[in-house]
C-alpha positions, 0 to 999 in steps of 0.5 A: 472516511478519507475521499480517496478510498474506493466506495465498495471498501466504505461500504464494506466497512459500514456493513461490517463494523465489527470485522473492520474493527478486528481488522484495523487492530490486527494491522496495528499489532502486526505492524508492531509485531517485529524488528521492521521500523514503519518506513521499512514495513510499508515499503515491504507491504508496497512490494507485495501489493505490486506482486498482488497486482492490487490497484488499491493496495499500491495507492494505499501503500504508497501513500503510507510509506510516504506518511512514514518517511519514505521518498518517492526514489524509494517507492520507485526503487521497491516497484522496480525490484518487482520486475524480476518477480512479478513482471513488466505489466505488473511493474508498469501498472504499479508505476502508473498507480504509485506516480498518480499517487506521488503527483497528488502530493 
């Protein structure tokens, strides 16, 4: 796997390979089930990750949004949009996690 993945996530996938394969297949199916292009879908998922205060999901979705063609300014805007829904602490945390990923690109 990739070196930025947490050990617990890698261990979970190794312990339950059938579940991991099923989740991967579900993610692919969901990704093509509607009219959103991959870039937009990834930005939406980033917004949900910010709202759920999930460090791993924010970092992952920032990387995947960049890979799908999103610009850093778009990623920052998505995080900022969460301010009035999720609150300042969630946004500040997500901002830091995103900046860490962006700095390593």
